[in-house]
C-alpha positions as CSV (number, residue, x, y, z in Angstrom):
1,X,24.5,13.6,-7.6
2,X,22.5,16.1,-5.5
3,X,20.3,13.9,-3.4
4,X,18.1,16.8,-2.3
5,X,17.0,17.3,-5.9
6,X,16.5,13.5,-6.2
7,X,14.2,13.4,-3.2
8,X,12.1,16.2,-4.6
9,X,11.9,14.4,-8.0
10,X,11.0,11.1,-6.3
11,X,8.1,12.7,-4.4
12,X,7.0,14.5,-7.5
13,X,6.8,11.2,-9.4
14,X,4.6,9.7,-6.7
15,X,2.4,12.9,-6.3
16,X,1.2,12.5,-9.9
17,X,-0.8,9.6,-8.5
18,X,-1.7,11.0,-5.1
19,X,-4.1,8.4,-3.8
20,X,-6.2,10.8,-1.8
21,X,-7.0,12.5,-5.0
22,X,-8.5,9.4,-6.5
23,X,-12.3,9.5,-6.9
24,X,-12.7,6.4,-4.8
25,X,-10.9,7.8,-1.8
26,X,-12.5,11.1,-2.3
27,X,-15.9,9.4,-2.1
28,X,-14.6,7.6,1.1
29,X,-13.6,10.9,2.7
30,X,-17.0,12.5,1.8
31,X,-19.1,9.6,3.2
32,X,-20.4,8.6,-0.2
33,X,-19.4,5.0,-0.1
34,X,-22.1,2.4,0.7
35,X,-21.8,-0.4,3.1
36,X,-21.5,-2.7,0.1
37,X,-18.6,-0.6,-1.3
38,X,-16.7,-0.8,2.0
39,X,-17.4,-4.5,2.4
40,X,-16.0,-5.2,-1.1
41,X,-13.0,-3.0,-0.6
42,X,-12.1,-4.6,2.7
43,X,-12.4,-8.1,1.3
44,X,-10.4,-7.4,-1.9
45,X,-7.6,-5.1,-0.7
46,X,-6.8,-7.7,2.0
47,X,-5.0,-9.7,-0.6
48,X,-2.4,-7.0,-1.2
49,X,-2.0,-6.4,2.5
50,X,-1.5,-10.1,3.1
51,X,1.0,-10.3,0.2
52,X,3.1,-7.4,1.3
53,X,5.3,-9.5,3.6
54,X,6.0,-11.8,0.6
55,X,7.4,-8.8,-1.3
56,X,9.7,-8.1,1.5
57,X,10.7,-11.8,1.8
58,X,11.5,-12.0,-1.9
59,X,13.7,-8.9,-1.7
60,X,15.4,-10.0,1.6
61,X,16.4,-13.4,0.1
62,X,18.3,-11.7,-2.7
63,X,20.4,-9.4,-0.6
64,X,23.9,-9.8,0.8
65,X,24.6,-9.5,4.5
66,X,24.5,-5.8,5.5
67,X,22.4,-2.9,6.7
68,X,19.9,-3.1,3.8
69,X,19.1,-6.7,4.4
70,X,18.6,-6.1,8.1
71,X,16.4,-3.1,7.4
72,X,14.2,-5.2,5.2
73,X,14.0,-7.9,7.8
74,X,13.0,-5.4,10.5
75,X,10.2,-4.2,8.3
76,X,9.1,-7.8,7.7
77,X,9.1,-8.4,11.4
78,X,6.9,-5.4,12.0
79,X,4.5,-6.8,9.5
80,X,4.2,-10.3,10.9
81,X,6.0,-10.8,14.2
82,X,5.9,-7.6,16.4
83,X,2.4,-7.4,17.9
84,X,-0.4,-8.8,15.8
85,X,0.2,-9.5,12.1
86,X,-0.9,-6.6,10.0
87,X,-3.1,-8.9,7.9
88,X,-5.0,-9.9,11.1
89,X,-5.5,-6.2,11.9
90,X,-6.9,-5.7,8.4
91,X,-9.2,-8.7,9.0
92,X,-10.6,-6.7,12.0
93,X,-11.5,-4.0,9.5
94,X,-13.0,-6.6,7.1
95,X,-15.1,-8.1,9.9
96,X,-16.3,-4.7,10.9
97,X,-17.6,-4.2,7.4
98,X,-19.6,-7.4,7.6
99,X,-17.2,-10.0,6.1
100,X,-16.5,-13.5,7.1
101,X,-12.8,-14.4,7.7
102,X,-12.8,-17.6,5.6
103,X,-14.7,-16.1,2.8
104,X,-12.2,-13.1,2.6
105,X,-9.2,-15.4,2.7
106,X,-10.5,-17.8,0.1
107,X,-12.0,-15.2,-2.3
108,X,-10.1,-14.7,-5.6
109,X,-8.8,-11.2,-6.0
110,X,-10.4,-9.0,-8.6
111,X,-8.2,-8.3,-11.7
112,X,-7.1,-4.9,-10.5
113,X,-5.8,-6.4,-7.2
114,X,-4.2,-9.3,-9.0
115,X,-2.4,-6.9,-11.3
116,X,-1.1,-4.9,-8.3
117,X,0.1,-8.0,-6.5
118,X,1.7,-9.4,-9.6
119,X,3.6,-6.2,-10.4
120,X,4.9,-5.8,-6.8
121,X,6.0,-9.4,-6.6
122,X,7.8,-9.2,-9.9
123,X,9.7,-6.1,-8.9
124,X,10.6,-7.6,-5.5
125,X,11.8,-10.8,-7.0
126,X,13.7,-9.5,-10.0
127,X,14.0,-5.7,-9.9
128,X,17.2,-3.9,-9.2
129,X,17.9,-2.7,-5.6
130,X,17.0,0.9,-6.6
131,X,13.8,-0.2,-8.3
132,X,12.6,-2.3,-5.3
133,X,13.4,0.5,-2.8
134,X,11.6,3.1,-4.9
135,X,8.6,0.8,-5.3
136,X,8.4,0.2,-1.5
137,X,8.8,3.9,-0.9
138,X,6.1,4.8,-3.4
139,X,3.7,2.7,-1.4
140,X,4.6,3.3,2.2
141,X,5.2,7.0,1.8
142,X,1.6,7.5,1.0
143,X,0.2,5.2,3.6
144,X,0.3,7.6,6.7
145,X,-1.8,10.3,5.0
146,X,-4.2,7.8,3.5
147,X,-4.5,5.8,6.7
148,X,-5.2,8.9,8.7
149,X,-8.0,10.0,6.4
150,X,-9.5,6.5,6.1
151,X,-9.6,6.2,9.9
152,X,-11.3,9.6,10.2
153,X,-13.8,8.7,7.6
154,X,-14.6,5.3,9.1
155,X,-15.1,6.7,12.6
156,X,-16.9,10.0,11.7
157,X,-18.9,9.1,8.6
158,X,-19.4,5.3,8.8
159,X,-19.7,4.7,12.5
160,X,-16.8,2.3,12.8
161,X,-15.4,1.4,16.3
162,X,-11.8,1.4,17.4
163,X,-11.1,-2.2,16.6
164,X,-12.4,-1.8,13.1
165,X,-10.0,1.2,12.4
166,X,-7.1,-0.4,14.3
167,X,-5.1,-1.2,11.1
168,X,-5.3,2.4,9.9
169,X,-4.6,3.9,13.3
170,X,-1.4,1.9,13.4
171,X,-0.3,2.7,9.9
172,X,-0.9,6.4,10.3
173,X,2.4,6.5,12.2
174,X,4.2,3.1,11.6
175,X,4.8,3.8,7.9
176,X,6.3,7.2,8.6
177,X,9.3,5.3,9.9
178,X,9.1,2.6,7.2
179,X,9.1,5.0,4.4
180,X,11.9,7.0,5.9
181,X,14.0,3.8,6.0
182,X,13.3,3.1,2.3
183,X,14.2,6.7,1.4
184,X,17.5,6.5,3.4
185,X,18.4,3.2,1.9
186,X,17.7,4.4,-1.6
187,X,19.7,7.5,-1.1
188,X,22.6,5.5,0.3
189,X,22.4,3.2,-2.7
190,X,22.4,6.0,-5.2
191,X,25.3,7.7,-3.5
192,X,27.3,4.7,-4.6
193,X,25.4,4.0,-7.8
194,X,24.2,7.3,-9.3
195,X,23.6,5.5,-12.6
196,X,20.5,4.0,-11.0
197,X,18.8,7.3,-10.4
198,X,16.5,7.3,-13.5
199,X,15.5,3.7,-12.9
200,X,14.5,4.5,-9.4
201,X,12.4,7.5,-10.4
202,X,10.7,5.4,-13.1
203,X,10.0,2.6,-10.7
204,X,8.4,4.9,-8.1
205,X,6.1,6.4,-10.8
206,X,5.1,2.9,-12.0
207,X,4.4,1.7,-8.5
208,X,2.3,4.8,-7.7
209,X,0.3,4.2,-10.9
210,X,-0.3,0.6,-10.1
211,X,-1.8,1.6,-6.7
212,X,-4.0,4.2,-8.5
213,X,-5.1,1.6,-11.0
214,X,-6.2,-0.7,-8.2
215,X,-8.5,2.0,-7.0
216,X,-9.8,2.3,-10.6
217,X,-11.0,-1.2,-10.2
218,X,-12.9,-0.4,-7.0
219,X,-14.4,2.7,-8.5
220,X,-15.6,0.8,-11.6
221,X,-17.1,-1.9,-9.3
222,X,-18.8,0.8,-7.3
223,X,-20.3,2.3,-10.4
224,X,-21.6,-1.1,-11.5
225,X,-23.3,-1.6,-8.2
226,X,-24.9,1.8,-8.3
227,X,-26.3,1.1,-11.8
228,X,-27.6,-2.3,-10.7
229,X,-29.4,-0.6,-7.8
230,X,-31.1,1.8,-10.1
231,X,-32.1,-0.7,-12.7
């Protein structure tokens, strides 16, 4: 199998759901979100951020000793052990948007976020190695670009301070390495199991769509608030 061709196809599957092209993130980048929109987003998306280490844990627990298991563990350590936990960094963002820590942690996720978490957990717990790696890559390969644009918007358009944008400043570069690891591990797996190629591509496309659909939920909620304000 020509892995160069595979890599191009993998990125093409994800690009069909380029998150920076979603209307919600376009509104973010253009300064059109309200304080209420950002407060809602920061409190709801927290649940996916907090759940992400559990996806890695579920995957790690299924793997045999070797390079892949250690790569997953290193990513998990980055999330929860090295420096501040990434969920705590996100909470700085949530606090900067006017949220209370306990209320965010105890709040039930909206259906769009519940669906995202459920799907990622299911793949991590029972998907094939190729499917899990492709799913993780579909998420973390988009994060650096998205985080960079979010940080810019928060600082330049919404007046956020450095602490509030800390999560995004970190992920603008940290997930460059993380996504590179997932790609390398996926290509190594496919070199030995080329029959898993199509499943990997399909998994990447599904994961990108789940992330897009989560933003659909925020965009719908934003529209509902706008209508209520006019009524």
